C-alpha positions as CSV (number, residue, x, y, z in Angstrom):
1,M,0.0,0.0,0.0
2,G,3.0,2.4,0.5
3,G,3.9,1.7,-3.2
4,W,0.1,2.4,-4.2
5,L,0.2,5.7,-2.2
6,A,3.6,6.8,-3.7
7,C,2.4,6.1,-7.3
8,M,-0.9,7.9,-6.7
9,A,0.9,11.0,-5.4
10,V,3.3,11.1,-8.4
11,M,0.5,10.4,-10.9
12,A,-1.5,13.4,-9.5
13,V,1.2,15.8,-10.6
14,A,1.7,13.9,-13.9
15,G,-2.0,13.9,-14.6
16,R,-2.5,17.6,-13.9
17,E,0.4,18.3,-16.4
18,A,-0.8,15.9,-19.0
19,T,-4.3,17.2,-19.1
20,R,-3.2,20.8,-19.6
21,E,-3.2,19.9,-23.4
22,L,-4.8,16.5,-23.8
23,S,-8.3,15.2,-23.2
24,V,-8.8,13.0,-20.1
25,F,-10.1,10.2,-22.4
26,E,-6.9,10.3,-24.5
27,V,-4.8,10.3,-21.4
28,M,-6.7,7.3,-20.0
29,E,-6.4,5.3,-23.2
30,L,-2.6,6.0,-23.6
31,R,-2.1,5.1,-19.9
32,S,-3.6,1.6,-20.7
33,L,-1.6,1.1,-23.8
34,I,1.7,2.3,-22.2
35,G,0.8,0.2,-19.1
36,F,0.6,-2.9,-21.3
37,C,4.1,-2.3,-22.7
38,L,5.5,-1.8,-19.1
39,L,3.8,-5.0,-18.0
40,Y,5.4,-7.0,-20.7
41,P,8.5,-8.0,-18.6
42,L,6.2,-9.4,-15.9
43,I,4.1,-11.1,-18.6
44,R,7.2,-12.8,-20.2
45,R,8.6,-13.8,-16.7
46,A,5.1,-15.3,-15.8
47,G,5.1,-17.4,-19.1
48,G,3.9,-15.2,-21.8
49,L,0.4,-14.2,-22.9
50,R,-0.7,-17.9,-22.9
51,A,-0.2,-17.9,-19.1
52,M,-2.5,-15.0,-18.7
53,K,-5.6,-17.1,-19.2
54,T,-8.3,-16.9,-16.5
55,A,-11.1,-19.2,-15.5
56,R,-13.1,-16.1,-14.5
57,P,-13.2,-13.7,-17.5
58,W,-16.6,-12.4,-16.9
59,V,-15.5,-11.2,-13.3
60,H,-12.6,-9.4,-14.9
61,L,-14.9,-7.9,-17.5
62,L,-17.4,-6.8,-14.7
63,R,-14.7,-5.4,-12.6
64,N,-13.2,-3.3,-15.3
65,V,-16.5,-2.1,-16.7
66,V,-17.5,-1.0,-13.1
67,H,-14.1,0.6,-12.6
68,Y,-14.0,2.5,-15.9
69,G,-17.6,3.6,-15.3
70,A,-16.7,4.9,-11.9
71,Q,-13.7,6.8,-13.3
72,C,-16.1,8.5,-15.9
73,G,-18.6,9.3,-13.3
74,W,-15.9,10.8,-11.2
75,L,-14.8,13.0,-14.1
76,V,-18.5,14.1,-14.8
77,A,-19.0,15.0,-11.2
78,L,-15.9,17.3,-11.3
79,G,-17.7,19.3,-13.9
80,L,-20.9,19.6,-11.7
81,I,-19.6,20.2,-8.2
82,S,-16.5,21.4,-6.4
83,I,-13.4,19.2,-6.2
84,A,-13.7,19.3,-2.4
85,Q,-17.2,17.8,-2.6
86,V,-16.0,15.1,-5.0
87,V,-13.0,14.1,-2.9
88,S,-15.0,14.0,0.2
89,I,-17.8,11.8,-1.4
90,E,-15.2,9.6,-3.0
91,F,-13.6,8.7,0.4
92,T,-17.0,7.3,1.5
93,M,-15.6,4.3,-0.5
94,P,-14.3,2.4,2.6
95,I,-17.9,2.2,3.8
96,W,-19.1,0.6,0.8
97,V,-16.0,-1.7,0.7
98,A,-16.6,-2.7,4.3
99,I,-20.3,-3.5,3.7
100,M,-19.6,-5.5,0.4
101,A,-16.6,-7.3,2.1
102,V,-18.8,-8.5,5.0
103,A,-21.7,-9.4,2.6
104,F,-19.7,-11.1,-0.1
105,L,-16.1,-12.0,1.2
106,G,-17.1,-13.2,4.6
107,E,-14.8,-10.6,6.3
108,R,-15.5,-9.2,9.7
109,M,-15.7,-5.5,10.9
110,G,-14.7,-5.3,14.5
111,L,-14.8,-2.3,16.8
112,W,-11.3,-1.1,16.0
113,K,-11.8,-1.3,12.2
114,N,-14.9,0.7,12.6
115,I,-13.1,3.4,14.6
116,A,-10.3,3.5,12.0
117,V,-12.8,4.1,9.2
118,L,-14.7,6.7,11.3
119,L,-11.4,8.7,12.1
120,G,-10.5,8.6,8.3
121,L,-13.9,10.0,7.3
122,V,-13.8,12.7,10.0
123,G,-10.3,13.6,8.9
124,V,-11.2,13.8,5.3
125,A,-14.3,15.9,6.0
126,I,-12.2,18.3,8.2
127,I,-9.7,18.8,5.3
128,V,-12.2,19.3,2.4
129,R,-14.9,21.0,4.4
130,P,-17.5,20.3,1.7
131,F,-21.0,20.3,3.1
132,G,-23.7,23.0,3.4
133,G,-25.9,22.7,0.4
134,E,-28.7,20.8,-1.1
135,I,-27.9,17.3,-2.8
136,G,-27.9,17.6,-6.6
137,A,-27.0,15.5,-9.5
138,G,-23.2,16.0,-9.1
139,Q,-23.4,14.7,-5.5
140,L,-25.4,11.6,-6.6
141,I,-23.0,10.9,-9.5
142,A,-20.0,11.2,-7.2
143,L,-21.6,8.9,-4.7
144,A,-22.4,6.4,-7.5
145,A,-18.7,6.7,-8.6
146,S,-17.6,6.0,-5.0
147,V,-19.8,2.9,-4.8
148,G,-18.4,1.7,-8.1
149,F,-14.8,2.1,-6.9
150,G,-15.7,0.1,-3.8
151,A,-17.2,-2.7,-6.0
152,S,-14.0,-2.6,-8.1
153,V,-11.9,-3.2,-5.0
154,I,-14.1,-6.0,-3.7
155,L,-14.0,-7.7,-7.2
156,M,-10.2,-7.3,-7.2
157,K,-10.0,-8.9,-3.8
158,A,-12.1,-11.8,-5.0
159,L,-9.9,-12.2,-8.1
160,T,-6.7,-12.4,-6.0
161,R,-8.1,-15.7,-4.6
162,T,-7.7,-17.5,-8.0
163,D,-5.6,-15.3,-10.3
164,R,-2.1,-14.0,-10.1
165,V,-1.6,-10.2,-9.8
166,T,0.0,-10.1,-13.3
167,V,-3.2,-11.8,-14.8
168,I,-5.4,-9.2,-13.2
169,L,-3.4,-6.3,-14.4
170,V,-3.2,-7.6,-18.0
171,W,-6.9,-8.1,-18.2
172,M,-7.4,-4.6,-16.7
173,V,-5.2,-2.8,-19.2
174,A,-6.7,-4.9,-22.1
175,I,-10.3,-4.4,-21.3
176,Q,-10.0,-0.7,-20.4
177,S,-8.1,-0.1,-23.6
178,V,-11.1,-1.5,-25.6
179,L,-13.6,0.5,-23.5
180,G,-11.8,3.8,-23.9
181,L,-10.7,3.5,-27.5
182,V,-13.8,5.1,-29.2
183,P,-14.0,8.1,-26.7
184,A,-10.2,8.7,-27.1
185,L,-10.4,8.6,-30.9
186,L,-13.2,11.2,-30.9
187,V,-10.9,13.7,-29.2
188,W,-7.5,12.5,-30.4
189,Q,-4.5,14.9,-30.9
190,W,-0.9,13.9,-31.0
191,P,1.0,14.6,-27.8
192,S,4.0,16.8,-27.7
193,P,7.4,15.4,-26.6
194,A,6.9,16.8,-23.1
195,E,3.4,15.3,-23.0
196,W,4.8,11.9,-23.9
197,G,7.1,12.1,-20.8
198,W,4.1,12.8,-18.5
199,L,2.2,10.0,-20.2
200,A,5.0,7.6,-19.5
201,V,4.9,8.6,-15.8
202,I,1.2,8.1,-15.8
203,G,1.4,4.7,-17.5
204,F,4.0,3.5,-15.0
205,C,2.3,4.8,-12.0
206,G,-1.2,3.9,-13.1
207,T,-0.2,0.3,-13.8
208,Y,2.1,-0.4,-10.9
209,S,-0.1,1.3,-8.4
210,H,-2.7,-1.4,-9.1
211,Y,0.1,-4.0,-8.9
212,C,0.9,-2.8,-5.5
213,M,-2.9,-2.7,-4.5
214,A,-3.5,-6.3,-5.8
215,R,-0.4,-7.4,-3.9
216,A,-1.6,-5.8,-0.8
217,M,-4.9,-7.6,-1.2
218,L,-3.0,-10.9,-1.0
219,H,-1.6,-10.1,2.4
220,A,-4.5,-8.5,4.2
221,D,-8.3,-8.1,4.3
222,A,-9.9,-5.4,2.2
223,T,-11.1,-3.8,5.4
224,I,-7.4,-3.5,6.4
225,V,-6.0,-2.4,3.1
226,V,-8.6,0.1,1.9
227,P,-8.6,2.6,5.0
228,M,-5.0,3.1,4.3
229,D,-6.1,4.8,1.1
230,F,-7.2,7.7,3.3
231,L,-3.6,8.8,3.4
232,R,-4.0,10.0,-0.1
233,V,-5.6,13.1,1.1
234,P,-2.8,14.4,3.2
235,L,-0.2,13.1,0.7
236,A,-2.0,15.1,-1.9
237,A,-1.7,18.2,0.2
238,L,1.9,17.6,0.8
239,T,2.6,17.0,-2.9
240,G,0.7,20.2,-3.7
241,W,2.7,22.2,-1.2
242,L,6.0,20.7,-2.4
243,V,5.4,21.0,-6.2
244,Y,3.0,23.9,-6.6
245,A,3.6,25.8,-3.4
246,E,-0.1,25.2,-2.3
247,R,-0.6,26.1,1.3
248,V,-1.4,23.5,4.0
249,D,-3.7,25.1,6.5
250,L,-4.6,24.1,10.0
251,F,-7.7,22.1,8.9
252,T,-5.5,19.9,6.6
253,A,-3.0,19.3,9.4
254,V,-5.8,18.3,11.9
255,G,-7.5,16.1,9.3
256,A,-4.2,14.4,8.3
257,T,-3.5,13.8,12.0
258,L,-6.9,12.0,12.4
259,I,-6.3,10.0,9.2
260,L,-2.8,8.9,10.2
261,A,-4.2,7.9,13.7
262,G,-6.9,5.8,12.1
263,N,-4.4,4.0,9.9
264,L,-1.9,3.3,12.6
265,L,-4.9,1.9,14.8
266,N,-6.0,-0.2,11.9
267,L,-2.6,-1.6,11.3
268,R,-1.8,-2.2,14.9
269,T,-5.0,-4.2,15.5
270,A,-4.4,-6.1,12.3
271,K,-1.3,-7.7,13.8
272,K,-3.2,-9.1,16.7
273,P,-4.5,-12.8,16.2
């Protein structure tokens, strides 16, 4: 999960720079294609494309359709409501993951896991301070995207029980490349040399962040792994401060402290039998 968080922080900067000139759909499509090239060494080491067969193709298809749809919903929501609201609603995902993990994976939510999730949600709410208006289409779309991301995580966890991480990633880039091809072609323009550099970073981080997430799912319950994703919010604030000189205010510091406390509590209790 440390690898996932580092990749996501770097990709936030690369994504901002790449989308200054290119459409989001084109960036997403090239991310998948570049990701496939970057995966090739792992594919070859695992036995080649023939070794990427799976007994559960429909689960892979469902997971990636849901994930791609959630990504699109998230982008639509960004055009309807503030970024603060989108981010806050997005981080309700651990709630949906916890519910689905209990319902479909047989995992348990104890007192300390519940407290860890609660601390994370409170921390995020303090940082983004989003509420105070009526619920509209943007909020509902963002909420649907959050549920979709949660379902994608649960499906990934289920796939790790039968498929290797490399197989999961190959099916992800293949399916999402097909799903995003037409939207990308409709807005296509050739990237500049500098844009290709940012796209390479996005391809690497976008691919290997999922590799790290899938590996984490092999070693811990989804209800342990996912709350660590709350750390993306303070890490994003730190990245913004270091790269773009964006200020980190008192609310961000307090929220980050609560998020860190929840994660440390979650990891500490996870070590106990």
